[in-house]
Backbone as ProteinMPNN parsed JSONL, in Angstrom:
{"seq_chain_A": "MALLVSGGHTQIIDVESSSKQTILGETIDDAVGEAYDKVARLIGLPYPGGPRLDKLAQVGNPKAYELPEGKVDGYNFSFSGLKTAVLRLVKKLKTEYCTEECPELPENVIQDICASFQEDVSKTLVKKLKKATQKRGYKQVVIAGGVAANSEIRKKVFNLEKDGYRVNAPAMKFCTDNAAMVASCAYFNTNTFDDIDVEVFSRVK", "coords_chain_A": {"N_chain_A": [[57.846, 164.557, 71.469], [60.228, 166.484, 69.78], [62.871, 166.368, 67.412], [64.741, 168.677, 65.954], [66.642, 169.188, 63.209], [68.92, 170.841, 61.252], [70.552, 173.064, 58.881], [70.725, 175.361, 60.325], [69.676, 174.899, 62.822], [69.728, 172.872, 65.767], [67.88, 171.218, 67.772], [66.096, 170.018, 70.644], [62.782, 169.626, 71.266], [60.008, 170.092, 73.309], [56.91, 169.387, 72.423], [53.827, 170.549, 72.911], [51.566, 171.385, 71.585], [50.532, 172.597, 68.325], [50.898, 175.257, 68.636], [52.254, 175.647, 70.958], [55.328, 175.186, 72.222], [58.325, 174.029, 73.832], [61.699, 174.68, 74.037], [64.054, 172.387, 74.893], [66.706, 171.718, 74.638], [69.624, 172.707, 72.765], [72.054, 173.425, 70.154], [75.232, 174.647, 71.21], [77.086, 175.739, 69.676], [78.013, 175.027, 66.554], [75.361, 174.279, 64.283], [73.94, 171.072, 63.422], [73.759, 170.549, 60.645], [75.444, 172.505, 59.677], [77.858, 171.655, 60.785], [78.196, 169.292, 59.343], [78.609, 170.323, 56.736], [80.986, 171.758, 57.119], [82.827, 169.769, 57.877], [82.724, 168.228, 55.588], [83.914, 170.001, 53.814], [86.494, 170.021, 54.843], [87.472, 167.584, 54.02], [87.488, 167.873, 51.359], [85.106, 167.859, 49.865], [82.599, 169.14, 47.649], [80.334, 171.972, 48.083], [76.763, 171.706, 48.453], [77.972, 169.995, 51.218], [76.917, 168.135, 53.03], [74.9, 166.141, 52.063], [76.556, 164.735, 50.28], [78.564, 163.792, 51.96], [77.045, 162.068, 53.536], [76.336, 160.133, 51.622], [78.852, 158.99, 51.0], [79.489, 158.008, 53.505], [77.84, 155.839, 53.771], [79.091, 153.695, 52.586], [81.355, 153.419, 53.99], [83.44, 152.537, 56.873], [82.08, 152.722, 59.965], [83.398, 152.383, 62.322], [86.0, 152.869, 61.945], [87.552, 155.069, 62.785], [88.061, 156.526, 65.931], [86.197, 158.999, 67.336], [85.602, 161.965, 69.318], [82.82, 162.28, 71.533], [80.557, 164.938, 71.917], [80.645, 166.429, 74.993], [78.289, 167.724, 76.766], [76.268, 169.304, 79.176], [72.926, 168.385, 80.215], [70.426, 168.682, 77.709], [71.665, 169.885, 75.635], [73.803, 170.461, 72.732], [77.069, 170.072, 71.249], [79.219, 170.565, 68.594], [81.634, 171.521, 67.81], [84.028, 170.558, 68.911], [84.146, 167.993, 67.854], [84.375, 168.578, 65.152], [86.918, 169.78, 65.164], [88.419, 167.572, 65.919], [88.137, 165.947, 63.677], [89.491, 167.523, 61.821], [92.135, 167.353, 62.815], [92.499, 164.617, 62.511], [92.351, 164.34, 59.713], [94.634, 165.8, 58.933], [96.617, 164.193, 60.076], [96.223, 161.772, 58.686], [96.824, 162.579, 56.125], [99.567, 162.918, 56.239], [100.292, 160.311, 56.308], [99.297, 159.116, 53.979], [99.406, 160.83, 51.741], [101.243, 162.232, 48.991], [103.518, 164.24, 46.986], [103.017, 163.564, 44.378], [100.554, 162.374, 44.623], [98.346, 164.024, 46.118], [95.883, 163.748, 47.342], [93.648, 162.188, 49.695], [93.096, 158.618, 49.853], [90.16, 157.14, 48.392], [88.765, 155.216, 49.93], [89.615, 155.82, 52.493], [88.562, 158.37, 52.893], [85.864, 157.684, 52.803], [85.688, 156.176, 55.151], [86.276, 158.127, 57.081], [84.044, 159.778, 56.777], [81.996, 157.974, 57.494], [82.664, 157.412, 60.167], [82.441, 159.93, 61.362], [79.711, 160.457, 60.877], [78.51, 158.404, 62.314], [79.183, 159.097, 64.931], [77.868, 161.599, 65.239], [75.132, 160.918, 64.771], [74.622, 159.067, 66.822], [74.952, 160.677, 69.084], [72.867, 162.572, 68.774], [70.524, 160.955, 68.914], [70.837, 159.766, 71.385], [70.562, 161.933, 73.177], [67.971, 162.736, 72.508], [66.478, 160.484, 73.269], [67.003, 160.468, 75.992], [65.664, 162.799, 76.784], [62.99, 162.114, 76.227], [62.586, 159.965, 77.96], [62.837, 161.195, 80.424], [60.496, 162.663, 80.537], [58.571, 160.817, 80.106], [57.604, 160.275, 77.565], [56.533, 158.661, 74.537], [56.434, 159.16, 71.903], [57.941, 160.492, 69.07], [59.236, 163.038, 66.892], [61.041, 163.757, 63.977], [62.534, 166.403, 62.251], [63.325, 168.958, 59.762], [66.024, 169.909, 57.521], [68.218, 168.128, 57.794], [66.991, 165.876, 58.592], [66.74, 164.278, 56.476], [69.014, 162.836, 56.342], [70.557, 159.706, 56.037], [71.591, 157.952, 58.095], [71.032, 159.241, 60.544], [68.275, 159.376, 60.366], [67.699, 156.632, 60.265], [68.564, 155.751, 62.803], [66.849, 157.173, 64.492], [64.376, 156.074, 63.738], [64.863, 153.52, 64.605], [64.161, 153.612, 67.22], [61.637, 152.701, 67.368], [61.79, 150.044, 67.955], [61.989, 150.053, 70.647], [59.504, 150.611, 71.467], [58.622, 153.127, 70.748], [56.675, 155.604, 69.015], [57.332, 156.83, 65.916], [57.569, 159.702, 63.94], [58.06, 161.281, 60.797], [58.769, 163.654, 58.199], [58.153, 162.965, 54.709], [60.934, 162.127, 52.639], [61.24, 163.922, 50.483], [60.146, 166.239, 51.423], [61.698, 167.117, 53.503], [63.701, 168.99, 53.006], [62.296, 171.059, 51.979], [61.518, 174.188, 52.26], [59.294, 175.777, 51.675], [57.158, 174.018, 51.95], [57.299, 173.579, 54.676], [56.682, 176.109, 55.754], [54.094, 176.431, 54.749], [52.835, 174.306, 56.047], [53.039, 175.122, 58.71], [51.399, 177.393, 58.622], [48.971, 176.166, 58.016], [48.389, 174.628, 60.339], [48.115, 176.631, 62.177], [45.958, 178.103, 61.488], [43.185, 180.127, 62.217], [43.918, 180.4, 64.879], [44.602, 182.786, 65.88], [43.646, 186.178, 66.765], [41.082, 187.833, 64.904], [41.608, 190.275, 62.302], [40.83, 193.455, 63.271], [40.784, 195.94, 62.209], [40.429, 198.343, 59.595], [41.355, 197.139, 56.489], [43.192, 197.825, 53.64], [44.326, 198.091, 50.262], [47.031, 199.826, 48.804], [47.595, 199.647, 46.235], [46.695, 200.476, 42.983]], "CA_chain_A": [[59.154, 165.196, 71.522], [60.72, 166.714, 68.422], [64.282, 166.621, 67.14], [64.845, 169.549, 64.788], [68.036, 169.181, 62.759], [69.049, 171.527, 59.965], [71.776, 173.84, 58.758], [70.715, 176.466, 61.276], [69.126, 174.501, 64.114], [69.809, 171.534, 66.343], [67.085, 171.442, 68.973], [65.132, 169.059, 71.168], [61.645, 170.483, 71.591], [58.815, 169.497, 73.9], [55.791, 169.923, 71.639], [52.524, 170.32, 73.533], [50.581, 171.586, 70.529], [51.121, 173.314, 67.194], [51.174, 176.641, 69.027], [52.968, 175.702, 72.237], [56.512, 174.326, 72.269], [59.39, 174.452, 74.739], [63.019, 174.183, 73.642], [64.742, 171.775, 76.027], [68.143, 171.71, 74.376], [70.023, 173.157, 71.434], [73.498, 173.484, 69.992], [75.878, 175.824, 71.787], [78.014, 176.257, 68.661], [77.55, 174.737, 65.191], [74.208, 173.415, 64.041], [74.419, 169.806, 62.881], [73.951, 170.679, 59.198], [76.641, 173.326, 59.496], [78.996, 170.783, 61.085], [78.347, 168.402, 58.189], [79.198, 171.058, 55.613], [82.367, 172.118, 57.454], [83.64, 168.551, 57.807], [82.803, 167.881, 54.16], [84.905, 170.888, 53.208], [87.815, 169.592, 55.317], [87.933, 166.419, 53.251], [87.508, 168.216, 49.941], [83.834, 167.67, 49.164], [81.988, 170.415, 47.246], [79.111, 172.403, 48.765], [76.55, 171.395, 49.865], [78.714, 168.777, 51.51], [76.198, 167.187, 53.869], [74.377, 164.981, 51.335], [77.673, 163.973, 49.704], [79.188, 163.087, 53.076], [76.125, 160.985, 53.879], [76.444, 159.085, 50.601], [80.138, 158.312, 51.18], [79.458, 157.312, 54.791], [77.078, 154.597, 53.637], [79.982, 152.613, 52.141], [82.548, 153.452, 54.829], [83.437, 151.793, 58.131], [81.798, 153.681, 61.037], [84.274, 152.127, 63.469], [87.388, 153.017, 61.493], [88.257, 156.084, 63.574], [87.364, 156.905, 67.16], [86.054, 160.447, 67.446], [85.022, 162.316, 70.623], [81.42, 162.691, 71.641], [80.449, 166.233, 72.583], [80.199, 166.306, 76.378], [77.582, 168.935, 77.173], [75.244, 168.985, 80.162], [71.524, 168.489, 79.828], [70.025, 168.255, 76.377], [72.355, 170.709, 74.644], [74.752, 169.802, 71.838], [78.256, 170.804, 70.796], [79.885, 169.846, 67.51], [82.9, 172.171, 67.46], [85.12, 169.661, 69.282], [84.16, 166.908, 66.874], [84.911, 169.163, 63.916], [88.362, 169.935, 65.369], [89.0, 166.227, 65.924], [88.207, 165.508, 62.279], [90.576, 168.296, 61.209], [93.401, 166.74, 63.241], [92.571, 163.294, 61.894], [92.655, 164.527, 58.29], [96.044, 166.2, 58.843], [97.414, 163.005, 60.397], [96.108, 160.801, 57.6], [97.517, 163.113, 54.949], [101.003, 162.631, 56.39], [100.471, 158.875, 56.096], [98.876, 158.649, 52.66], [99.558, 161.778, 50.63], [102.568, 162.578, 48.472], [103.444, 165.31, 45.986], [102.406, 162.995, 43.179], [99.158, 162.03, 44.942], [98.058, 164.836, 47.307], [94.542, 163.504, 47.879], [93.457, 160.968, 50.475], [92.419, 157.544, 49.116], [88.7, 157.2, 48.5], [88.272, 154.397, 51.037], [89.916, 156.543, 53.731], [87.544, 159.424, 52.98], [84.603, 157.019, 53.144], [85.748, 155.798, 56.564], [86.163, 159.367, 57.864], [82.632, 160.171, 56.709], [81.194, 157.026, 58.265], [82.982, 157.582, 61.589], [81.834, 161.203, 61.759], [78.256, 160.321, 60.863], [78.142, 157.522, 63.423], [79.317, 159.886, 66.159], [76.798, 162.607, 65.274], [73.81, 160.29, 64.874], [74.506, 158.485, 68.158], [74.779, 161.772, 70.039], [71.526, 163.136, 68.613], [69.49, 160.028, 69.383], [71.056, 159.579, 72.822], [69.956, 163.074, 73.874], [66.532, 162.676, 72.258], [65.916, 159.419, 74.102], [67.115, 160.936, 77.379], [64.591, 163.773, 77.008], [61.693, 161.424, 76.243], [62.509, 159.152, 79.175], [62.64, 162.109, 81.556], [59.103, 163.132, 80.535], [57.653, 159.701, 79.92], [57.021, 160.31, 76.219], [56.822, 157.533, 73.658], [56.223, 159.598, 70.522], [58.959, 161.458, 68.658], [59.192, 163.559, 65.525], [62.294, 164.324, 63.48], [62.21, 167.347, 61.183], [64.435, 169.798, 59.322], [66.741, 169.409, 56.352], [69.105, 167.002, 58.109], [66.148, 164.692, 58.799], [66.902, 163.455, 55.276], [70.254, 162.069, 56.471], [70.202, 158.286, 56.119], [71.941, 157.321, 59.371], [70.257, 159.888, 61.611], [66.891, 158.925, 60.178], [67.63, 155.212, 60.632], [68.687, 155.599, 64.257], [65.617, 157.657, 65.115], [63.33, 155.074, 63.5], [65.183, 152.34, 65.407], [63.498, 153.76, 68.515], [60.389, 151.932, 67.311], [62.065, 148.751, 68.592], [61.817, 150.264, 72.086], [58.119, 150.965, 71.722], [58.312, 154.509, 70.391], [56.021, 155.935, 67.754], [58.22, 157.794, 65.255], [57.01, 160.404, 62.781], [59.026, 162.085, 60.045], [58.288, 164.038, 56.868], [58.714, 162.232, 53.575], [62.259, 162.647, 52.292], [61.164, 165.046, 49.548], [59.706, 167.442, 52.12], [62.638, 167.487, 54.568], [64.465, 170.182, 52.624], [61.372, 171.958, 51.278], [61.124, 175.251, 53.183], [57.943, 176.233, 51.349], [56.224, 173.065, 52.553], [57.317, 173.798, 56.126], [55.944, 177.342, 56.028], [52.684, 176.15, 54.474], [52.356, 173.432, 57.115], [52.886, 175.973, 59.898], [50.207, 178.216, 58.41], [47.799, 175.288, 58.073], [48.084, 174.246, 61.715], [47.835, 177.816, 62.988], [44.767, 178.784, 60.976], [42.137, 180.435, 63.204], [44.414, 180.393, 66.258], [44.886, 184.166, 66.261], [42.506, 187.09, 66.67], [40.801, 188.412, 63.594], [42.022, 191.666, 62.106], [39.657, 194.277, 63.551], [40.978, 197.275, 61.65], [40.15, 198.372, 58.165], [42.507, 196.748, 55.681], [43.019, 198.226, 52.248], [45.54, 198.061, 49.461], [47.375, 201.089, 48.153], [47.817, 199.369, 44.821], [45.548, 200.843, 42.149]], "C_chain_A": [[59.688, 165.324, 70.091], [62.224, 166.926, 68.418], [64.34, 167.417, 65.847], [66.308, 169.666, 64.398], [68.125, 169.79, 61.366], [70.387, 172.245, 59.909], [71.863, 174.97, 59.755], [70.248, 176.099, 62.664], [69.519, 173.073, 64.487], [69.126, 171.65, 67.694], [66.271, 170.21, 69.347], [63.991, 169.889, 71.745], [60.498, 169.654, 72.168], [57.607, 170.154, 73.227], [54.471, 169.55, 72.311], [51.401, 170.462, 72.518], [51.262, 172.335, 69.395], [51.482, 174.746, 67.555], [51.942, 176.766, 70.334], [54.101, 174.689, 72.26], [57.532, 174.91, 73.249], [60.701, 173.842, 74.274], [63.74, 173.672, 74.882], [66.254, 171.803, 75.864], [68.43, 172.156, 72.964], [71.539, 173.204, 71.349], [74.045, 174.755, 70.632], [76.923, 176.387, 70.829], [77.454, 175.99, 67.262], [76.245, 173.945, 65.205], [74.705, 172.157, 63.337], [74.649, 169.877, 61.371], [75.181, 171.489, 58.86], [77.895, 172.502, 59.745], [79.263, 169.822, 59.929], [79.048, 169.115, 57.038], [80.656, 171.418, 55.877], [83.291, 170.906, 57.375], [83.788, 168.111, 56.353], [83.855, 168.729, 53.459], [86.325, 170.484, 53.609], [88.368, 168.432, 54.494], [87.78, 166.627, 51.747], [86.233, 168.0, 49.167], [83.224, 169.023, 48.816], [80.712, 170.71, 48.033], [77.889, 172.124, 47.882], [77.121, 170.027, 50.222], [77.949, 167.727, 52.279], [75.667, 165.969, 53.139], [75.483, 164.11, 50.734], [78.392, 163.178, 50.794], [78.336, 161.887, 53.474], [76.261, 159.823, 52.9], [77.743, 158.297, 50.749], [80.148, 157.493, 52.467], [78.774, 155.954, 54.686], [77.932, 153.422, 53.178], [81.281, 152.592, 52.947], [82.375, 152.619, 56.086], [83.225, 152.769, 59.287], [82.671, 153.499, 62.273], [85.748, 152.317, 63.121], [88.184, 153.967, 62.372], [87.407, 156.467, 64.78], [87.372, 158.423, 67.297], [85.335, 160.792, 68.746], [83.55, 162.696, 70.535], [81.363, 164.012, 72.401], [79.868, 166.083, 73.98], [79.594, 167.629, 76.84], [76.454, 168.532, 78.115], [73.839, 169.1, 79.579], [71.253, 167.954, 78.441], [70.676, 169.088, 75.279], [73.364, 169.887, 73.848], [75.954, 170.701, 71.585], [78.959, 169.958, 69.745], [81.233, 170.45, 67.139], [84.095, 171.28, 67.787], [85.264, 168.511, 68.306], [84.756, 167.39, 65.561], [86.429, 169.32, 64.009], [89.063, 168.583, 65.347], [89.122, 165.68, 64.508], [89.332, 166.235, 61.555], [91.93, 167.692, 61.551], [93.592, 165.374, 62.597], [92.959, 163.403, 60.429], [94.12, 164.904, 58.103], [96.961, 165.006, 59.089], [97.404, 162.009, 59.242], [96.804, 161.281, 56.333], [99.021, 162.873, 55.034], [101.29, 161.156, 56.114], [100.248, 158.464, 54.643], [99.272, 159.555, 51.496], [101.019, 162.042, 50.271], [102.404, 163.729, 47.483], [102.75, 164.818, 44.722], [100.919, 162.692, 43.389], [98.756, 162.756, 46.229], [96.698, 164.583, 47.96], [94.504, 162.209, 48.692], [92.771, 159.901, 49.626], [90.912, 157.575, 49.379], [88.177, 156.4, 49.683], [88.533, 155.057, 52.39], [88.888, 157.653, 53.948], [86.192, 158.829, 53.373], [84.563, 156.655, 54.628], [85.668, 157.017, 57.484], [84.7, 159.795, 57.926], [81.766, 159.269, 57.584], [81.419, 157.187, 59.763], [82.362, 158.864, 62.134], [80.318, 161.06, 61.876], [77.764, 159.437, 61.999], [78.159, 158.294, 64.74], [78.155, 160.865, 66.306], [75.437, 161.959, 65.518], [73.588, 159.674, 66.251], [74.243, 159.559, 69.201], [73.368, 162.341, 69.98], [70.458, 162.232, 69.224], [69.618, 159.773, 70.883], [70.38, 160.694, 73.623], [68.434, 163.075, 73.704], [65.871, 161.645, 73.17], [65.944, 159.814, 75.575], [65.973, 161.892, 77.717], [63.224, 163.093, 77.088], [61.524, 160.604, 77.515], [62.237, 160.015, 80.401], [61.179, 162.516, 81.672], [58.084, 162.021, 80.294], [56.971, 159.674, 78.571], [57.42, 159.064, 75.425], [56.533, 157.876, 72.193], [57.247, 160.67, 70.188], [58.756, 161.849, 67.198], [60.583, 164.05, 65.169], [61.955, 165.205, 62.283], [63.42, 168.21, 60.865], [65.185, 169.141, 58.176], [67.589, 168.188, 56.612], [68.306, 165.75, 58.478], [66.178, 163.78, 57.58], [68.164, 162.603, 55.344], [69.938, 160.604, 56.765], [70.445, 157.681, 57.499], [71.171, 157.93, 60.536], [68.815, 159.407, 61.554], [66.737, 157.471, 60.63], [67.662, 155.026, 62.144], [67.446, 156.108, 64.986], [64.501, 156.625, 64.933], [63.607, 153.771, 64.253], [64.568, 152.414, 66.8], [62.17, 153.011, 68.544], [60.562, 150.562, 67.961], [61.904, 148.831, 70.106], [60.409, 150.744, 72.429], [57.737, 152.394, 71.411], [57.487, 154.563, 69.104], [56.83, 157.061, 67.122], [57.525, 158.384, 64.036], [58.095, 161.237, 62.118], [58.414, 162.48, 58.711], [58.851, 163.091, 55.813], [60.014, 162.904, 53.165], [62.177, 163.9, 51.428], [60.739, 166.346, 50.223], [60.702, 167.934, 53.169], [63.395, 168.775, 54.262], [63.604, 171.205, 51.886], [60.866, 173.025, 52.248], [59.7, 175.742, 52.933], [56.897, 175.32, 51.981], [56.152, 173.26, 54.062], [56.511, 175.034, 56.507], [54.445, 177.119, 55.826], [52.078, 175.281, 55.569], [52.112, 174.224, 58.394], [51.622, 176.82, 59.79], [48.932, 177.383, 58.545], [47.395, 174.994, 59.513], [47.743, 175.438, 62.608], [46.651, 178.628, 62.48], [43.725, 178.929, 62.09], [42.603, 180.368, 64.656], [44.754, 181.793, 66.748], [43.617, 185.009, 66.135], [42.322, 187.569, 65.24], [41.351, 189.83, 63.512], [40.789, 192.547, 62.289], [39.855, 195.73, 63.132], [40.709, 197.199, 60.154], [41.424, 198.08, 57.384], [42.248, 197.152, 54.239], [44.364, 198.197, 51.55], [45.777, 199.422, 48.827], [47.592, 200.896, 46.649], [46.551, 199.695, 44.038], [45.8, 200.447, 40.702]], "O_chain_A": [[59.605, 164.385, 69.299], [62.778, 167.578, 69.303], [64.028, 166.9, 64.774], [67.121, 170.182, 65.164], [67.49, 169.317, 60.424], [71.245, 172.06, 60.773], [72.949, 175.491, 60.012], [70.4, 176.888, 63.597], [69.625, 172.194, 63.632], [69.726, 172.129, 68.657], [65.816, 169.46, 68.483], [64.205, 170.746, 72.602], [60.079, 168.652, 71.588], [57.327, 171.333, 73.445], [54.052, 168.393, 72.285], [50.403, 169.745, 72.583], [52.442, 172.672, 69.494], [52.28, 175.381, 66.865], [52.249, 177.876, 70.77], [53.866, 173.482, 72.312], [57.591, 176.121, 73.461], [60.806, 172.624, 74.134], [64.005, 174.434, 75.812], [66.99, 171.902, 76.846], [67.596, 172.008, 72.071], [72.228, 173.042, 72.356], [73.404, 175.806, 70.599], [77.57, 177.391, 71.128], [76.514, 176.662, 66.836], [76.053, 173.055, 66.034], [75.771, 172.171, 62.722], [75.629, 169.325, 60.87], [75.878, 171.207, 57.886], [78.879, 172.623, 59.015], [80.415, 169.567, 59.579], [79.973, 168.57, 56.436], [81.475, 171.388, 54.959], [84.408, 171.005, 56.867], [84.862, 167.673, 55.941], [84.598, 168.234, 52.613], [87.253, 170.594, 52.807], [89.578, 168.316, 54.298], [87.92, 165.691, 50.96], [86.258, 167.96, 47.937], [83.321, 169.961, 49.608], [80.089, 169.801, 48.582], [77.975, 172.291, 46.666], [76.785, 169.023, 49.594], [78.281, 166.544, 52.202], [75.955, 164.847, 53.555], [75.355, 162.887, 50.687], [78.78, 162.03, 50.579], [78.867, 160.804, 53.721], [76.297, 158.663, 53.31], [77.739, 157.071, 50.637], [80.74, 156.415, 52.519], [79.097, 155.029, 55.432], [77.541, 152.27, 53.361], [82.2, 151.838, 52.627], [81.305, 152.064, 56.337], [84.113, 153.574, 59.567], [82.686, 154.35, 63.162], [86.631, 151.97, 63.905], [89.35, 153.711, 62.674], [86.204, 156.7, 64.668], [88.431, 159.046, 67.365], [84.535, 159.992, 69.233], [83.108, 163.343, 69.586], [82.044, 164.181, 73.412], [78.724, 165.657, 74.135], [80.312, 168.54, 77.253], [75.767, 167.539, 77.881], [73.601, 169.806, 78.599], [71.776, 166.913, 78.044], [70.279, 169.002, 74.117], [73.729, 168.776, 74.231], [75.869, 171.925, 71.69], [79.257, 168.786, 69.973], [81.908, 169.943, 66.243], [85.067, 171.245, 67.033], [86.377, 168.104, 67.973], [85.55, 166.688, 64.935], [87.145, 169.03, 63.051], [90.169, 168.46, 64.819], [90.109, 165.02, 64.18], [90.049, 165.628, 60.759], [92.779, 167.535, 60.674], [94.697, 165.014, 62.189], [93.801, 162.643, 59.951], [94.781, 164.38, 57.205], [97.962, 164.83, 58.394], [98.445, 161.47, 58.865], [97.314, 160.473, 55.557], [99.675, 162.65, 54.015], [102.404, 160.798, 55.731], [100.927, 157.572, 54.133], [99.453, 159.076, 50.377], [101.898, 162.069, 51.132], [101.285, 164.142, 47.18], [101.997, 165.552, 44.082], [100.128, 162.748, 42.448], [98.817, 162.173, 47.312], [96.401, 165.146, 49.013], [95.235, 161.26, 48.409], [91.951, 160.231, 48.77], [90.46, 157.983, 50.448], [87.255, 156.839, 50.37], [87.759, 154.874, 53.329], [88.404, 157.848, 55.063], [85.464, 159.407, 54.181], [83.532, 156.808, 55.283], [85.057, 156.947, 58.55], [84.185, 160.132, 58.992], [80.906, 159.748, 58.324], [80.471, 157.108, 60.545], [81.821, 158.877, 63.24], [79.72, 161.495, 62.86], [76.711, 159.7, 62.58], [77.253, 158.154, 65.561], [77.535, 160.95, 67.366], [74.679, 162.407, 66.378], [72.484, 159.75, 66.792], [73.415, 159.38, 70.093], [72.743, 162.567, 71.016], [69.591, 162.698, 69.963], [68.614, 159.586, 71.571], [69.709, 160.433, 74.621], [67.699, 163.378, 74.644], [64.829, 161.911, 73.768], [65.007, 159.521, 76.317], [65.386, 161.812, 78.796], [62.396, 163.457, 77.923], [60.432, 160.556, 78.083], [61.5, 159.616, 81.302], [60.672, 162.697, 82.779], [56.878, 162.266, 80.283], [55.881, 159.117, 78.435], [58.495, 158.498, 75.619], [56.405, 156.986, 71.352], [57.405, 161.641, 70.928], [58.191, 161.104, 66.397], [61.237, 164.697, 65.987], [61.185, 164.808, 61.408], [64.412, 168.202, 61.594], [64.999, 167.956, 57.897], [67.682, 167.302, 55.763], [68.885, 164.679, 58.657], [65.703, 162.646, 57.635], [68.367, 161.737, 54.493], [69.134, 160.306, 57.649], [69.587, 156.967, 58.017], [70.71, 157.208, 61.42], [68.216, 159.075, 62.577], [65.763, 157.122, 61.297], [66.89, 154.245, 62.699], [67.039, 155.529, 65.994], [63.765, 156.336, 65.876], [62.683, 153.0, 64.511], [64.464, 151.399, 67.488], [61.64, 152.719, 69.616], [59.597, 149.983, 68.461], [61.708, 147.814, 70.771], [60.154, 151.221, 73.535], [56.645, 152.836, 71.77], [57.588, 153.696, 68.237], [56.996, 158.123, 67.722], [56.967, 157.662, 63.21], [58.943, 161.823, 62.791], [57.623, 161.724, 58.146], [59.907, 162.488, 56.01], [60.172, 164.114, 53.326], [62.955, 164.836, 51.616], [60.942, 167.429, 49.673], [60.567, 169.049, 53.672], [63.692, 169.556, 55.166], [64.129, 172.114, 51.242], [59.898, 172.797, 52.974], [58.983, 176.082, 53.874], [55.876, 175.788, 52.485], [55.085, 173.126, 54.662], [55.747, 175.009, 57.472], [53.629, 177.564, 56.634], [50.935, 175.495, 55.973], [51.108, 174.025, 59.078], [50.867, 176.947, 60.754], [47.941, 177.837, 59.115], [46.222, 175.094, 59.873], [47.15, 175.269, 63.673], [46.374, 179.715, 62.987], [43.427, 177.974, 62.807], [41.778, 180.288, 65.567], [45.148, 181.97, 67.9], [42.649, 184.61, 65.489], [43.279, 187.693, 64.475], [41.533, 190.498, 64.53], [39.812, 192.409, 61.552], [39.183, 196.631, 63.634], [40.757, 196.131, 59.544], [42.454, 198.715, 57.608], [41.191, 196.847, 53.686], [45.412, 198.27, 52.191], [44.844, 200.084, 48.372], [47.751, 201.859, 45.9], [45.462, 199.243, 44.391], [44.947, 200.673, 39.843]]}, "name": "protein", "num_of_chains": 1, "seq": "MALLVSGGHTQIIDVESSSKQTILGETIDDAVGEAYDKVARLIGLPYPGGPRLDKLAQVGNPKAYELPEGKVDGYNFSFSGLKTAVLRLVKKLKTEYCTEECPELPENVIQDICASFQEDVSKTLVKKLKKATQKRGYKQVVIAGGVAANSEIRKKVFNLEKDGYRVNAPAMKFCTDNAAMVASCAYFNTNTFDDIDVEVFSRVK"}
């Protein structure tokens, strides 16, 4: 079972082979990477906000603020409600902490917002992934895509090893390397298609 998480995709995929996959669930609104960047922008982090949010979350309190879990049937995801909840939280906290002389939220508050958001997202992703594997009796999972480099999501997926799962993931340096992903796809699909049976020539002279 694969969890694909990136700026454009959030999918749970039943992978039978390199050429046969079935999408079991996906986001119905924002992709997880997109949600990260939007929330980062809400709290004033520069683009790309996802990695910066992750770094701040590592020193924040993940239980500081209670945020809603996206309630979607099956294996699908929704992050728009969570994003709206963070927006409301930021507005509320600004009325408590910000003044004309100091219009920015304190650093520790921003860290706690990041940690609470990241905890919510990572729990939701792994909960759905585990649900899908249990339904099909799988004990091997793969996490891939740019957001597979996220520290908390990666940690929670690898924590499945404690429940007897075999977990595979690209090395961190390859998670955001699109060229490596394309090359890998080509490698595994070599000789899986019909040969070209027409004359091929170049017009370049």
